C-alpha positions, 0 to 999 in steps of 0.5 A, spaced: 499 500 499 502 506 496 501 513 502 500 518 497 504 524 498 500 528 503 500 523 508 509 523 508 509 529 508 504 530 514 507 523 519 515 526 518 512 534 520 508 529 525 516 526 527 520 532 527 515 536 532 515 531 537 523 531 535 522 538 536 518 538 542 522 532 546 529 537 546 526 542 548 524 539 554 531 536 556 535 541 554 529 546 559 532 540 564 537 540 563 538 547 565 534 547 572 540 541 575 545 544 572 543 551 575 540 547 582 548 543 582 552 550 582 547 554 586 547 547 592 550 550 599 557 544 597 560 548 592 557 554 595 561 553 601 566 549 595 567 556 592 568 560 598 574 555 599 577 555 595 577 564 594 579 563 601 585 558 598 587 563 593 586 569 597 592 565 602 597 563 598 597 571 595 597 575 601 603 576 605 606 575 611 605 579 616 609 579 624 604 585 626 597 584 626 592 590 628 585 591 631 583 594 624 585 588 619 581 584 625 575 586 625 575 588 617 577 580 617 570 579 621 567 584 618 568 580 611 565 573 614 560 576 617 558 578 610 559 572 607 555 568 611 548 574 610 550 573 603 548 566 603 543 566 607 540 571 603 541 565 597 539 561 602 531 564 605 530 565 597 531 559 594 527 556 600 521 561 600 522 566 594 523 572 598 526 574 605 518 577 604 516 570 604 520 568 609 517 572 613 509 570 612 513 563 614 517 563 621 510 568 623 505 564 621 509 556 624 510 561 631 504 563 631 500 561 638 493 562 633 490 555 632 
């Protein structure tokens, strides 16, 4: 049985559309997995650790450390911790306002 040309064209276009849809789905899923893997807390912590190691290797050693250096180091670490905390809040709750709403609902006294 021979198919006419219109049926063959229809089947070919259907296969192309199916493959295109599958490709779009797979590419989006792969992008989401890559972003979640790169933005995971373990990867961020590893990036911070590598940054501190590289920065520590390139730094000159000094005998005396004054209070300004210690305060600057503490504020730098506090800034990194707050950045990480805000990333975590946005990843889990969407925004700081949503986080506040969730905490109010969780700790409210009313049932």
